[in-house]
N, C-alpha and C positions, 0 to 999 in steps of 0.2 A: 523508608525501607530501601536497602541497597539493591542495585540491579543484580540479576541472577549471575551474570558473568563475573561480577566483582566478588560475590559470595563464593563462587567456584574457585576463583583465584586465591582468595583468603584461605579456603579449606585446603587447597593444594599446598600453599606455603606452610600452613600449620603441620600438614602431614610430613613435608620435607624436613622441617625443623625437628619434629618428633623423631623421625627416622635417624636424623643426624645425632640427636641426643642419645638415642638408644644404642647407636653403634660406637659411641665414644668409648675409648679403652679405659676401663676402670683399674685393671691390674696388669702390669707388664712383668713378664718373666724374662730376666736378663740371663742368658745362657752363656756362662764363661767357659772358654776352652783355649788351648794354645793356638789352634788353627793350623792350616797347612796351605802351601801354595797351590792355587788352582791351575796354574800354568808354570812351565819351567822357567819362563822369564821372570818369575817372582822369587825364584829360589835364593838368589844372592841376597836380596833385601831381607828376606825371611831369616836367613842364617845370620846376617849382620845384626838384626834386632835381638836375636837370641844371645849371640856372643858378646854383645855390649850391655846386656841387661844384668846388672849386679844382683838383682833379686833372684835371677835364675842361676847364674854362674858367677863365682867370685875367683878371679885370677889373683895370685899373690901380689902382682905388680903390673903396671902398664896395661890395664884392661882396654883403655881407649886405643892403644896401638895393637896389642895382641889380638883383640876381638875381631877387628876388621880384617887383619891378616889371615886369621884362621878361617873366617867366613869366605874370603876370596879363594883361599887354597882348597876348601872343601866343596865349593860350588860345582865344579865339573862332575865330581863323583856323585854328589847328591842329585844333580840334574839327571844323570844317567839312570839312577834308581827310580825317579819319578817317571821317566820315559818308559821304563819297564813295567810300570803299573798303570799305564794308560795316559801319561802326560801330565798328571796333576793329582792332588789329594782329593778324595771324596768326602772329607770331613765336613765341609760346608753343606754339601747335599744332605748328609745324614743328620747334622745338627738342625738344619732347617726343617726337615721332615719330622724329626723328633719333637721340635717345638710346636709345629702345627698340630700334630696328633695329641700332644700334651694339652694344648689350649682347648682343643675340641672336647677332650675328656673333662677338663676343668669346668668348662661352660655347663656340662651336664651335672657334675657331682658337687660343684660349688657355685650355684647360681648367684649367691649373695655377693660374690667377688667378681662376677662377670660384667662385661665381656673381658676376656683375657687375650693378650697378644704377646707373642715371643719376640725377643730381640737378641740376635747373635752378637756376642762380644768376644772377638778373638784377640789374643795378646800380640801376635807377631805378623799378622796378615789381615787385610781387609775382610770383613768389617771390624774395625777397631773399637775400643771402649768409647771413644768420643763419637764414633758413628752411631753406636747403639743409643747413647744417651741424647744425642741430637734428635734422633727419631722419637724417643720417649717424650722429650719436651715438645716437639712438634705435634704429637698426638694428644697432648694434654693429659698424660697418664697421672692418675691420682696416687697409685701405689706401685713401686717397683721392687720386686723380689729378686735379689742378686743370687742366682742359683748356680753354684759351681758344678760343672759337668765332670769333675774328677770325684768319684765316690770317696776315695781316700785322700785326705788332705796332706799336701806337702808345701813347705814354705816356697819351694822353687816353682811350683805350678799354680795351685790355687792362690798361694800367698802373693805371687807376682801379679796375678790378675786383680786381686783385691787391692793391692797397693796402687795399681794403675788407675782404678776408680777413685781412690783417695786423692791421687795427684790431680786427676781431672777436676774434681770438685774443689780441691784446695785452691786452685787457681781462680775459678770462676764463681764459687759458692754454690751450695745446694739450693735448688729452687724451693721457695717457701711452701709451695702447694704440693710438693712431692714427698711422700713417705717412703723411706728406704729401709729394707730389712734384708737379712742374710741367711742363706742356707749354705753352709760351708763344707759339710761332709755328711755322708750317708752310707758308710761302708757296710753296715750291718742291717740294712733295711730288709725285712723278710721277703719282699717281692723281688728285690734285686737278687737275693740268694736263690729263690725259686727259679728265676729266669736263667741264671748261670747253670743251675742244676739240670734244668730241662735241656739246654743247649748241649751240655756235656753228655747227658744220657743218650741223646740222639746220635752223637758221634761214636760213643762206645758201642752202640748197637750196630754200627756199620763195620766193626771189626769182626772177623770170623769168630764164631762162637767158641771154638776151642782155644782161641788166643785172648778172648775178651777180658777175662778176670785177671790176667797177668799184665795187662797194659798199665803202664805207669802214667798217672795224670800229672803233667807238669804245668803248674800254675806260673805263668810268666808275666812279670811286671817290670816296668821301666825302673832301672837301678838309679841310685843316687850316691854321691860321694860319701865315703865313711866319715869325713869330718862333719858333714851335714847330719848324719845319723847321731854322731857323738854330741852335737849341739843340742839334741833333743827333738829332732823332727819326728812327728807322729806317724809319718807315712809307712814305715815298715810294719809297725804294730797294727795299723789299720788294715793294711793289705792282708796280713796274717789272720786277722779276725774274719775277713771276708772268706778266706780259704777254708778256715775251720767250719764256718757255718754252712758253706756249700757242701763240704764233705759230710757234715752231719745230715744235711738234707738228702744226700745220696746214700745214707746209711753206711758210710765208709766202705763203699763197694769195691774200691781198687786201691793199690798203693799210690801214694801221691807225694809231691815235693814242690815247695815254693822255690822258684828260681828267678833270676833277674837278667834283663837284657838292656841293650842300647847304651853301653858304657862309652864315654867320650873322653879322650885325653889320657895322660900317663898316671894320674893320681889314683890311689886305691879307692875302689867303689864296692858297694854292697854286693856280695855274691852268695851262693855259686851262680855263675853265669849260665844262661840257657844252653848255649852251644857247648860249653865245657861239660855241663851235666849230661847232655845227650851223648857226647863222645865217651865219657867215662862209664856211663851205664852200659853202653854197647861193648866197648873194648875191654873193660875191666870186670864187668859183672855179667856180661852175656845177655843183657836185656835187649829185646828187639821190637817191642810194641809200645807205642806212646800215644797219648792224647794231649795236645798242647792247648792251653787255655789263656787267652789274653785277659787276665783277671782284673786289671786296672784300667782297661780301655772300654769306653761305651760305644764307640763306633769305629768302622774300618778306616785306616790311614796307613801311612808309609811303614809304621812299625809292625803292623799286622800283615799287610799285603806284600811287603818286600822282605823285611827282616825275618818274620816268622814263616811266611809261605814259601818264599823263594830261597833265602839264604839257609834257613834251618831245615824246614820240612822237605824241601825238594833237593837242594844241592848237598847239604850235609847229610841228609837222610840217605841219599843215593851213595854217597861216598862211604858211609858207615855200613851200608847194607841192611838197614832196618827192614823189618817185615811189614809193619803197618805203622803209619804215623798220621794221625788225624788232627787237623787244626779246628778248634771250636770257633764259630763265628762270634764277633762282638755282638752285644745286645741289639744294636741298630734299631729296627722298628718292631722288635718282638712284642707281642701284646702285653706280656707280663712286665716288660720293662717300661712301657708307656703307663701301665697301671701304677708301677712303682713311682715314677716321676710325679704323677698326679696326686698320689696319696701323700707323698712327701710335702708337696706344696699345700695341699688341703690341711694336713696336720699342722704345718707351720703357721697357717692363718688361724686355725682353731686354738692353738696353744698360746698365741699372742706373745711369743718370745722373739723379739726383733733381732737379737744377735746373741749367740751362745757364749757361755763362760769360757768354754774351751778355745773358741776362736779368739777371744780377747786376751787370753793368757799366752804370754810369749814363751818360747823355748828357754830352758834354764841358762843356756850359754849363748843366747842370741847376740849377734854382733852387727845386726842390720838396723841402722838408725831409722830407715824408712818404716820398718816394722813397728817400732814404738809409736811414731807419729800416726801411722795408718790405723793401728788398733785403738789409739786414743780417740781419733776422729770418729771411727765407727761407734765406739762406746757412747760418744756425745751426740751423735746425729741419727742413729737408727731408731725407728719407731714403727709400730704396726697398728 
């Protein structure tokens, strides 16, 4: 018979091994987003990566020369904007919190795929794609769900992030013990719609009652070049679908308009632009009350905190003499939004569709060779 101290040691080791096995990550949630510089000293490299990424922006010629030149030229102006919102982007803070809340909820509602752990995968700033998947391999994750945090799909945003994952594994190979699947869009999810409707209603209620019903709801989304739209990019139609469902949830309580922001460069982009719409509504139509909704953004960052809040709602609003202008918060950690995320993942696992047909189908006038290679790779390698 073994001595008592030996038995105690064996029991302790078994307990430790059991705890280690129980805590091993079964399902990893890879949260894709563009990211944003956490400090102003990251701004130049962030812009450089954007301007030289042909999945995001296609210059007609000399992108390797023009991209770095534009990044260097824009850095001082963009740095100043980040300084005015506190010195950096909060997008990592919000994405990390959303991921933690999502996985906590998933552990409750989907115990069969637990434990869950989130991994942030940014496109243009740390943590990058390779950082996220390095952690996944280190944790011995069995299944990784690549979850785009852009509800509406665009080749320039979601597409670029998915292509980066393809490039990462094309070089080193997909681990044989890792199952990979894709959630590429979710613009019409009922809980996303209810979340936006709730946030909008709260802001409408803060407008004086006698002005409330005349307030125009401006749904503002990041614009894209018209040549991208004409190639067949799904983004404008998917943003429009979200808007219509949100207004339906609100019983079409107010006049509303879909507008577009964040145009860069001289080429034609999808309009009307948010600032131009505000200007003409006030100057030409005499409208003075507005609710601005960042309908394509799931967390606060430079385009909500500076472009919408400072440039449009404050500076332009004061210049135009608007009476009331309210900016609806991004979903951030709203309980309905976290429920939406968890329901999307749970349904994805239940339906056992590793990658959707829409994702694998290219735009009719696609000119991106990376897109063909990437979608072929996902079609051959995704499983659930």
